[in-house]
C-alpha positions in Angstrom: 0.0 0.0 0.0 1.3 3.5 -0.9 3.1 5.0 2.1 1.2 8.3 1.7 -2.2 6.5 1.9 -1.0 4.3 4.8 0.2 7.3 6.8 -3.2 9.1 6.4 -5.6 6.2 7.0 -4.0 5.2 10.3 -3.9 8.8 11.7 -6.3 9.1 14.6 -7.5 12.6 13.5 -8.2 11.2 10.1 -10.2 8.4 11.6 -12.2 11.0 13.6 -12.8 13.0 10.4 -14.1 9.9 8.6 -16.3 9.0 11.5 -17.8 12.5 11.7 -18.4 12.6 7.9 -19.8 9.1 7.6 -21.7 8.7 10.8 -22.5 12.3 11.8 -21.4 11.4 15.3 -18.3 11.0 17.4 -17.1 7.4 17.9 -13.6 7.7 19.4 -13.4 3.9 19.7 -13.3 3.4 15.9 -9.9 1.9 14.9 -8.2 0.9 11.8 -8.8 -2.9 11.6 -7.6 -3.8 8.2 -6.2 -2.3 5.0 -6.0 -4.2 1.8 -4.7 -3.4 -1.7 -6.8 -5.3 -4.2 -6.5 -5.6 -8.0 -6.9 -2.4 -10.0 -5.3 -0.3 -7.3 -8.4 -0.6 -5.1 -7.6 0.2 -1.4 -10.2 -1.2 1.0 -9.9 0.0 4.5 -12.0 -1.2 7.5 -12.6 0.9 10.6 -14.4 -0.8 13.5 -15.7 -0.2 16.9 -18.2 -2.2 19.1 -21.2 -0.5 17.4 -19.9 0.8 14.0 -18.1 -0.4 10.9 -16.9 1.8 8.1 -15.5 0.3 4.9 -13.6 2.9 3.0 -12.6 2.2 -0.5 -10.2 4.4 -2.6 -9.9 3.6 -6.3 -9.2 5.5 -9.5 -11.9 3.9 -11.7 -14.8 2.2 -10.0 -16.2 -0.8 -11.9 -18.6 -3.6 -11.4 -15.7 -5.7 -10.0 -15.0 -2.9 -7.5 -18.6 -3.1 -6.3 -18.5 -6.9 -6.1 -15.3 -6.7 -4.0 -16.8 -4.1 -1.7 -20.0 -6.1 -1.3 -18.0 -9.3 -0.6 -16.0 -7.5 2.1 -19.1 -6.0 3.6 -20.7 -9.4 3.9 -17.6 -10.8 5.5 -17.5 -7.9 8.0 -21.1 -8.6 8.9 -20.5 -12.3 9.2 -17.4 -11.8 11.5 -18.5 -8.8 13.6 -22.3 -8.8 13.3 -22.2 -5.1 12.2 -23.5 -3.9 8.9 -20.8 -1.5 7.7 -21.3 1.9 6.0 -19.5 1.6 2.7 -17.9 4.7 1.1 -15.9 4.5 -2.1 -13.8 7.5 -3.0 -13.4 7.4 -6.8 -10.5 9.5 -7.8 -11.1 9.3 -11.6 -14.3 7.9 -13.1 -17.2 5.6 -12.4 -17.8 3.0 -15.1 -20.8 3.9 -17.2 -22.3 0.4 -16.6 -22.7 1.4 -12.9 -24.6 4.6 -13.5 -28.0 3.0 -13.7 -27.4 1.4 -10.2 -26.6 4.8 -8.6 -28.8 7.7 -7.6 -28.2 11.1 -6.1 -29.1 11.8 -2.6 -30.6 14.9 -0.9 -28.2 14.3 2.0 -25.2 15.5 -0.1 -25.1 16.6 -3.7 -21.7 14.9 -4.2 -22.8 11.5 -3.0 -24.2 8.8 -5.3 -25.9 5.9 -3.5 -27.2 2.5 -4.3 -29.8 0.3 -2.7 -27.9 -1.9 -0.2 -30.0 -2.7 2.9 -29.2 -6.4 2.6 -25.4 -6.0 2.9 -24.5 -2.5 4.1 -25.9 0.3 6.3 -25.3 2.6 3.3 -23.3 2.4 0.2 -22.0 5.7 -1.2 -19.6 6.5 -4.1 -18.1 9.9 -4.3 -16.4 10.7 -7.6 -13.8 13.2 -8.6 -15.8 14.1 -11.6 -18.6 15.3 -9.3 -16.4 18.0 -7.9 -16.5 21.5 -9.3 -14.3 24.1 -7.7 -15.4 27.4 -9.0 -16.7 29.3 -6.0 -14.0 30.0 -3.4 -16.4 30.2 -0.5 -17.9 26.8 -1.5 -14.4 25.3 -1.8 -13.7 26.5 1.8 -16.6 24.4 3.2 -16.5 21.4 0.8 -17.6 18.1 2.2 -14.6 16.4 3.8 -15.1 13.2 1.8 -15.0 15.2 -1.5 -11.8 16.8 -0.3 -10.3 13.4 0.3 -11.3 12.3 -3.2 -9.5 15.3 -4.6 -6.5 14.7 -2.4 -6.2 11.0 -3.3 -6.7 11.9 -7.0 -3.4 13.8 -6.9 -4.8 16.7 -8.9 -2.3 19.3 -7.9 -4.3 22.2 -9.3 -7.4 21.3 -7.3 -5.3 20.6 -4.2 -3.6 23.9 -4.5 -6.9 25.7 -4.9 -8.3 24.2 -1.8 -5.1 25.0 0.2 -5.2 28.6 -1.1 -8.8 29.2 0.0 -8.1 27.8 3.4 -10.0 24.5 3.2 -9.2 23.0 6.7 -9.7 19.4 5.6 -7.1 19.8 2.7 -4.8 21.6 5.0 -5.1 18.7 7.5 -4.5 15.8 5.1 -1.7 17.7 3.4 0.1 18.1 6.7 0.0 14.4 7.5 2.4 13.4 4.7 
């Protein structure tokens, strides 16, 4: 696994940021339980506490295979820990066109695309880099932390620099972890 990704995903403040963004609550007991690098550069990270599980995926191009891998991991998490995870995939490039019919927008967050998943996950969200538009400086300053992470992991230096310049605190934070 890339050292940059590894340094970030195991940082306690990063884990708290993920917890707040995904669960909308504080769960200071959530810990990094496993991190895998699968085919097609798909990082799959599991954070776990007694009552919550977050499965975080990071991948350049999300495909049907990515979804199958995430669903399989989600089912194994439930089988082993008896907790349905919240699955969030940060897509740093594009989502396969064949997946688009399976996804829908959510009123909870305009950058999130969700799929029906009640059988194998608490929620399943894909956040894509192509869903991020950085035109308004004020909006950039208060961008969803998970969207900021997509931009950071995409390595797009222009977008990263723009967020740093407008004072986006999430970007400043992850940029400082390196």
